[in-house]
N, C-alpha and C positions, 0 to 999 in steps of 0.2 A: 296550797293554792297563794301565788303572788298576782294580785289584780293590777291589769295594766289600763292607764287610763287611754280614752280614744284623744287624741288632740285636736281641737275643733279649729283651732286655731292654723294649724300647718294643711286641715284638707280645705279650709275655707282659700289659704294662699295660692293654693296648688289651682281652684276653681278660679280664683281671681286672676291669676295669669294666663287661663286660657281664654277670659272672656277677652281679656286686652288687647292680646296677641291676634284673636279674631277680629277685634274691631280695628285693630291698627292693618290687618294684612288685607283687609278689606275696605280700608280706608272708608269705615262707616261713620255717619254722623245720627247719633242715637240719643234722642231726649227722653227722660223721665221726669216726670210730674210726681209730687208728693202734695197731698192736701192735708194738712194740718187743721183740726177744729177744738178750740179751748185751749188751755194754760198747763193741761196735762203734763206734770216734768217726768217723769219716765216717757211720756211720747214724744217730747222736744228731744230727748236724747238720743231714742232710738233711731229719729229720722236726723237726727245729726251725723250719727254712723251710717245711715246709708248714704247721704250725701259724701260723707268721705270715700266712701267706698264707690260709689258713682264715678267721682272723679278721679280715684286709683286706677279704675280700669279705662278710663274716657269717655265715661257718657257724662251728656250735660244733664244737669239736674236743676229742676226746678222747684222751690218750694212755693207754696199757697197757702198761707195760713190767714184762719178767719176767727173771728171773736165767738167766745163760747154761747153767746147769744145767738147764733146765725140759727135760720129757722133751713127747715127740709127743702120748701123750695130754693133759697140762693144755693145750699149746697147743689143742689141738682143741677141748675144752672150752669156751676162751674163746672160741674164733672162731663155736662152735655158741650162746652166748650172744648173740653179738652178733647174729646170724642172726635169735633170735628178738624182739629189741629193737625195738618198732618207732619209738623217738627215735633212732635209731640206721640212718642211711639208706645209709650208704658207707664199706667196713670196708678197711683198708690195712695190709697187712702188709710192715713193711720188710725188703727183703731185702740181704746175705744173713743165712742164719738158720744157728746154728751147728749142726756137721757132724752130730749125732744125730738133727736132724731132717729129715724127709724134706719137701722144700719142694713137690715136686709135690704129696702129697697132703694138703698145707695149702691150698694153694690151689685142688684140687678141693672143700674142706670149704665154702668160700665161697658163699653165696648167689650165685649169677651176676647177679643184680639188684643186689647189694652189691659187687660185685667192682668198685673204681673203678678200678682199674689198667689194666682188661679184658684179665687174664690168664688169665682162666679157658677152659678149650677151649671150654664152649658158647657164650662169649662172640666166640672166635678162630674157630670156626668158621663162626658166623653174620655174622661180620665179612666174612671172607672170600668167602662163598658171597653177599655184598651183602644180606643179611637183618638185619632189627631187632637190634642188640646195644649192650653198651656197647663202645665202640669203644678200642682199646689209646692210650694217652695218648701214646705216644711217634709213632705213626704221625699223629695229629693235628697233633702238634708239627712233625712233616716238612711236613707239608701246608700250615701256618700260614705258617713259611720261608720255602718257595718262594712261597707266594703273595703273600707280600710284596715280592718281587723286582720285581713287576709286569711281568714277563720273558713273551713268550709260551711258553706251556709245552705247548701242542697240539701232539703230533706227536713230541716229545723222546722221547729213551731215556735212562733211568737204570740205574745199576747199583749193586748192593748187595755191600761187601765186607765180611765180619764173620766171626768164627769160627764161627758156627753160624748160615751163609746159610739152609740150606734151612729153619730155621725162622722166623728174622727176615723172610727177603724175601715169603712169601705175603702178611702182613698189609700189608707197605709196597706190595706191588703194588696190593692191592685199594685201599687209599687213593690211590693215584696213579692208578688207571684210569678214574674219573667225570672227569680233568683231559686225558685221553688219550695220558698217559704209559706207553709199555710198560716194563716194568722185567725187569731179568734179575739176577744175584746170582753170585760169585765168591768164593773164597779166594783170601788173598796168594801161597799156595805152590800154586798151580793154573798148569800148566805154559805157558798163554795169557792168564794175569790181565793182562799190559801192555798186548796188544792189545785186551783186550775193553775196560781201563779206558781207552783209547786214544779208542774208538768214542763213550766215552758222553757226553752232553749234561749229565748231574747225577750226581754221585759220592756215594752216602752211605756214608759209613764208620764203624766199630764195631766196632776192634778192640783200643783198650786197649795200643797200640803207637807210641809218640811218634814221627812222622816217617814212616811207613809210606807215606802218598802225599805225591810230590814234584812238580815241575814237568815232569819228564820223562817222568812217566806219564801224564798227563793233555792233555788234547785243548785246545786254548786257546778261551777263551771259557765253560768249563765253569762251572757251577753246583757246589760243593763243601759238602756238608752233613756236619760233622764231631760223631758222636756220642761219641768216645773221650775217657775222660778218667783222665791219669795225674798222680801227683805227683811232681815232678823238682826238685829241689833245695829243697823245701818251696813250688813253685809247681803249680799244676794245668795240664796241657798238654792237646792236643789229639792227635790222629792225623795231623793235615795238617801237612807242612814249612812253614814260611813262608814257603820261597821260590817256594809258587805265585804270590804276587803277583807282580801286572804280567801272569800267565797265566790264571787265573782270570775269570770275569768277577765273580763274587760268592762268599764262603766265608761260612760263619757260624766267628768267633772261639770259643773255648774259654780262658777262662770268658766269660760274657756271650751264650751263644748259645743252645743246643739247652735247657739246664738249665731258666732261669727258663720258657720256652716250655711244656717238660712240667710243671712245677708248675703253672703256668696251668691248661694241660689239664686235669690232675687236680681241679682247682677244677670246670670246665666238667663234668665227669663224676659230680661230685656231684647234680648236678641231673641230668643224663639218669638216673641209678640212682634218683633219688626218682623220675621220672616212669614207668621200670620199674615200680617199686613201686604207683604209683597206678593204673597201667593194669591190674593184675591183682588189685584189692580188688572 
């Protein structure tokens, strides 16, 4: 069996084109604000990538950079101002935040209609319940990657392998349910995780541990979505061992897989945020 790679860059380009076309067609002036706290190198890189994507799609991008010593109250004040601004339609808080800041409280402070990542509990709960919400960008990216394979997904079984699967799996399950894909989850240290992985048609892994999933663990012909990213010897690698090639039918590479698609779905969510705000006027 020849394993085919899911080309995240091509999928992302298609999504960006759709977003750009919609913005141009409707002559929209959309604003995305990104709040960055501290000097984390990776965070600065990610924000630059998002800024580049926003400009490509015709979205105004405003970066707010705060020192690593920023207090909780100061950050909440910045978010409150962004919530009140009519020219800002979407707010992004780049994670991780410095240890003195409670990330959960910060996410709760964002207007759910401007929560571009889809992290706010109001959005997560509504999405899981099948109600109108700003959907999590990651779940949209997973669906886009699976659909790009053109494989028959109806009736397939997926398993999520993550460090906090009880939090991560429900939104994934809600996203895959319309495709008639059932979803289960496990931790890598569960006593029966190998048997459960072997039974899955689709494996979605987000551990941040290189080589966590290898050919002995998967069903022949499985589709693998690799969300993990770890820097090893100066290179970014995923959680899936390359020895799955010729056993999996499809897998997403790292880099060039989930990352570009997630950035693209983030831009798509700027439009969703705008629609939410327009509907409540």
